[in-house]
KOLNUTI-175587 format. One record per residue (C-alpha): z negated, y negated, x negated. Coordinates in steps of 0.05 Angstrom, whole numbers, plus 5000, padded with zeros to 4 digits. Layout:
% residues N
ZYX;...
//
This chain:
% residues 339
545887082053;545887762080;539087912075;537487212108;541587462164;538188142172;531587872163;532487372219;536487912261;530788392255;525787832277;529887612336;530588292367;522788362358;522387702395;526487932451;523388562461;515988312468;518787882523;516487162494;520586622521;526186432474;524387052431;530887022400;529286392366;522186392354;522987162324;527586932274;523786322254;517286762242;521287302207;524186862159;517986492144;513987042138;519587422092;519886752049;511686752036;510887472022;516387601973;523087431997;525586881952;533086471950;533886592025;540686312037;545086252103;552386162104;555185482092;557685412160;551985702204;550185112245;558485082262;557585712288;551485542327;555584922363;561485232380;558485802410;553785372453;558984972467;563985422498;558185812534;557185152566;564184982580;565685732602;560385572666;561384822687;568584392707;570883642691;568483502761;561183652742;561583352676;564082632709;559682662763;553282752718;555182162673;550381692715;550580992689;542880942718;540981532679;544581302609;540380652607;534181032622;535181542573;536880932518;529980632546;525881262531;529481322473;526680652440;520280712461;519981372436;521381122370;517080522366;511380912394;511681502342;513180982285;507280502293;502581232304;506281502238;505680832196;498880662225;494581262232;497981742184;498681262130;505881472115;510780992084;516080612121;521481092102;517481702126;514981362192;521881202208;524881782197;519082252228;518781812291;527181822304;526682292368;532982732350;536283312319;533983552246;541583482228;541882762241;535382602209;538083072151;544382662152;541582022155;536282202096;542982442052;546481792062;541181252058;534381512045;531182152016;527582502073;521982812046;518783552067;513283262113;518982922159;522783572158;516484042177;513983452236;520983552267;520984252262;513284262288;516083882352;521984262363;518084832370;512884502419;519184332460;522284942457;515285292477;513484702528;520684802559;520185522569;513685502601;514184942654;521485252668;517585932680;512685632734;518485172765;522385432818;529585322807;536685482857;540885452795;544286122777;544386402707;549786152661;550586802620;556187252625;556888022620;564188032612;568588672625;572688622564;580188712564;585188542510;587087952547;579887692550;578587762473;585087432455;583586842503;576086822471;579286812396;584086252424;578585762441;574685892386;580085752339;581885112381;574984852382;573484962308;580284562298;578383972344;571084042319;572683872240;577683302271;572183062311;567183032253;571182652203;571282012258;563282162263;563182462338;555682752340;555283532346;562583552340;564084262343;559684332406;562283732443;569884012426;568284772445;564984482518;571984062521;576584692506;572885122539;572884702604;580184672599;580985402595;576785482649;580785022697;587785322674;585786092669;584686482732;577586652751;574887092696;579986952642;575486672601;568286892583;563086772536;558287492520;551187372526;550387772458;554687202429;549986672455;543287142432;547287182354;547786362362;540486312377;538786732329;542086422275;538985692303;532486122291;533886192215;536185532205;529985272223;526085762189;528585632123;526884892140;519985102146;519285482083;520384772043;513384542059;508084752011;502585122040;496984562019;499684052057;501884482125;495384292159;496383462150;503883562172;502183992237;496983482259;502682922253;507383352282;503283502337;500982782343;507282532347;510483052390;504882902449;506882162440;513882222452;512982842500;508682312550;513681772545;518882322566;514782612621;513681972653;521281722645;523282312674;518482402731;520181662758;527581752748;527882452786;524382092844;529881542837;535981972830;534382592861;535683072795;530483562777;524683362748;524983992692;532583812683;530883032667;524783262617;529583742585;535083362580;530782682553;525683132502;526682972430;529083572406;534683932372;541283882409;543084642400;536184882412;535484492478;541584702499;540585372487;533985382528;538185062590;543285612576;538686192577;533885972627;539385652676;537284992675;544384582686;545784642601;552084152616;548283592639;542683802585;547883732528;551283092553;545582762553;542982972483;550582852454;549882182487;542482112450;545382352389;550981842385;545481292395;541181562338;547981582297;547980852301;541480752280;544180612202;548780122224;542779682252;537679912192;542779922137;539279432090;531879692109;533780402082;538080262024;532379782001;527180402013;531580871974;532480351919;
//
């Protein structure tokens, strides 16, 4: 595990120094994949890496928003649009994978779901085995979406302030950060038992918002370096997933991932553009909120680029909630496929 973290850290630092958009993420991904294919076997991450990622990103977002912002941004009109967008994304991608790529019903279903890798893998563990092609296609989609978001935001003016902080550390600030972290982990564990999607991120957000409301200004701050470490960990997590794919299948899976991403992204662009006109919300913010990407990665992108991370995260959590209900509606189909 130490070797994996060291490799990811080196790649993340190199990506940051090169000035690549989301360099910490992509640097770690590339470093892990490269090391795995050139002699470094049995690369592993600590069991609770995803818990660390969710908790840090949730606290980071919660430290810069308020309850008023969250309630204002939960718009019923946007909720209906999000669910409609999600349904069309899934159906169009499923038809392409099944009819044009020749994937099986279950692989097409899991590959078409515009959700986070964690949701797909969780669904696969419970109902049907997610094949390497599904994991790879989702990883390709995530990389494309993160890159696209970074490029579009670079050429899109935004009047939203940066959200990360460089605190002047005191003992009190450190103690508050520790207490908020412990509370977030405790409530996150409870939330995971009742099936809340991205539980540690959601609870960290709520605990952090409360801490920000009750403490004086500057009493609760999340350092930028902590956000960078969580982004690096996310890159390592994704890199390990990519190493599971055999070399001879790479091009086929890349093609499927690219085409499905193009289909889903086209639907998202259309919906987000129309709804930005209807609601007045920035188009790039809606696009980042509805793209079929990983909730941790999309929140990290929004956080580091100053694109309303709370709004982005809330939309992705709602999307995850919808995705986690899919097994209830398709349970018989999934069980039949597993048998």
